[in-house]
N, C-alpha and C positions, 0 to 999 in steps of 0.2 A: 503493500499500500502505500509505503513512502517514497518510492520512486516516481510511481505515478502522481502523488502530489507534489513533489518537488518540480516534476516537468508543466504541471498545471499552473506554476506561479510563473511562466514567463506571460509577457504582458498579452499576446494573444492568446494562451490560453485563460488568462483570467476573465479576457472577454467573450469566451466562446463557451464558459463553463457558468458565466452568469446569467441570474433570472432574466425573461423576457423584458420587463420593467427596467432591469439596471442596464439592459442594452441597449433600451432606447432612450434612455438618461446618458450613456456615453454616447450613441451616435449624436445624438443632438448636440452635446458639447462639444465632441470632434467639430462638428460643419460648422459651429458658431465659431471654432479657433481657427478653421482654415477661413473662415468669412473675415474676422476678422485681421488677420495678417494680411488679407487682398487688399483692406479697406486702407491697413496702416502706409502698406508700400504704396498704393495710386494717392493716398493723401500727402504721403512725405515727394512724392517726385512732382505733384500737381503744384504745391506751394512752393519747389525750388522752380519749378517752370515760371510760375507766374511774378516769383518776384525775380529771375533774371531779367524776362521778358519788361515788366517794370521799369526797372533800371535801364533797360536800352531803350524804351521810349520816355523816359524823364530825360535823360542824354539828348535825344533829339530835340524834344519841346524846350530846354532850356539853352539849345546850341546857338538860338537867335533867328531861326528859320522862319517864314511864313505859316501862320498857324492855317491857312485856306491849306495851304500847299499839305500840310501836316494832316488836315482833317481829312483830306478827299484822297491820302494814301494810310492814313489808319484809321481815322476815328470815322469814317462813312460806313467800312465794313471792320470793325473792332476785331481783332484776334486775342486780346488778352483784356483784363478787368481795368487797368488804368486808362488803355486808350477806349474803352467801351464807356469810362465817364467823360474823359474828353469829350468824347462824340457826339453824349447825350447833351452835353454843356453847349457844344459848339452848335448842333440841332439845334437848340431850343433858341440862343441867340442869335443865328440866324433866320429863323423864324419871326422872333420877335421885330428883329432890325427890319423885317421888309413890311412891318405894319408902322403906318405914321405914330410919331412920338415914340417913349422910352417907357410908356405906362401904358396898362389895359386894364382899365377898370382904375381899381388902388391897388394892384398888385404890380408892386415895378419889376423890371428887367432882372435882378439882381435877386429877388425872391423866385422867379420863376426859372432860374437858369439853377439856385441852389437846390430849387424842388427838385429838378431832372437830375439833378446829380445824388441826391439821397436816393431815391426812388433805384436809381442804376445801382447804387450803390450798395442798398439792402441786396437786390435783384442777384446782385454779380456773389456777394456773401453766403445769400442763402445756397446757391448752386456750389459755391467750395465747401459746403458746409455739408451736402449731402452726407448722409448717412454715419453722421458725428453722432445720433442720439442712439445706432444700434451698438458702437463702441461703450457708451453709458450704460446702455442698458444690459449687455454683457456685464460688464465688470461689475453692475452690484447685483445682478442675479444669479450667474453661473456658479456662484461659491454654495448659492441655497439648492441650485438645481442638485449640484453633486451632493450636496449634503441630505436631498433625496433620495439620491440612489444610494447612500451609503445605509443610510437607515431601513430603505426597503431590505439592501441585499442582506444585511444583518438580522434581521425580522428573517428572511427565508433560510440563511445557515442556522440560526437556533431553532425553525421549526423542523429542518431536517436533522440537527442532532438530537431533538426531543425524539423524532421517530428512528432515529438511528440506536440510541440509549449508549452511544459512547463521546467523551469527551475528551477524547485523545487527540493532541496538540497537532497531528497530523491531518484527523479530519476536521477540526475548527479550521487551521490557519487558510486553507484556501479560499473559504466562504469569507472569511473577515479580510481577506487579502483584496480578493473581487469586487466588495464592498465599500472598501476604503479607496481602491481605485477610481473610482465613479468621484470621489472627492477631489483626488490628485486632479483628474482630466478637468475638474470645474474650478480649478485654481492656476491650471496652465493656460484656461482661456481667460478668466478673469484678471490676472496680473497684467499680462501685456494690455490689457484692452483700456487699466484705469492709465498705467503709464503713458502709454499712448495719448489717450485723450485729454492728458491734463497738458501733453507735451505741446499737441496739432491744437488744441484749443486755444494756447498760448502766439502760435505762430499766426492763427488766423483771428487772432486780437490784434497782434501785431500789424499786419498786412490792412487788416481793415482801419486802422488808425493812420495808415500810410496811404491809402485812398483817400481819407477824410481830410486828412493834410493837403494831399495833392486839390484835391475839389474846393477848399479852401483858400489856395494859392490862386488858382485859377479864376475862380470866383470874382479876386481881387481883382486880377489883371483886366477881363471882363467890366467888369463895373468902373474901372477908371476909362475905358475904351469909349463905355455907353456916354459917361460924362464929358469926355472932349469932344464927342460927335453932337452933344447937344447945344 
């Protein structure tokens, strides 16, 4: 009996000999773990890309070239969030400039441009933050799902031990091990989720501040130009 029990303590053996409920818990947690790492990799790569593209765009913006030329090249069909903010502001400014006067009703040009940029920033950040709720959910619930699998597995093991009337360690150990394996998988899914969520959330907040800072500077530029044309 000792050899089979030892063989069953492998990871695959623990899974195969587990109760059907524990197996389901393990599969859910394994799927969640794979999906978590997929999201982490995608978010890290996306944030690196948008920050790099934002730096390139800012260099072009502050190079002293024509804003109309930059708008035709980047803003009309933006490929990154910062270009989208620039394009939204320029579109609103041009649209308002075609109307006589610098005010429509009681809403100034600056307020309209600021609102357009604010909506664009919100839309771009919503797109970048997609699936972040999944990281938070896995980080907070995976340990409890694993614990549920562990409790269920231990109950199943004790029932089997009571039926066999044998409390020898070689009989008890495999059932306890397979039950604890569910908690281990839950922690494997939860720990990277929590760490990644905190890091990526901080990076997203910094990028949002970067977009808002650019929007405030560009709004001031357009406001000055509007004042000059009055």
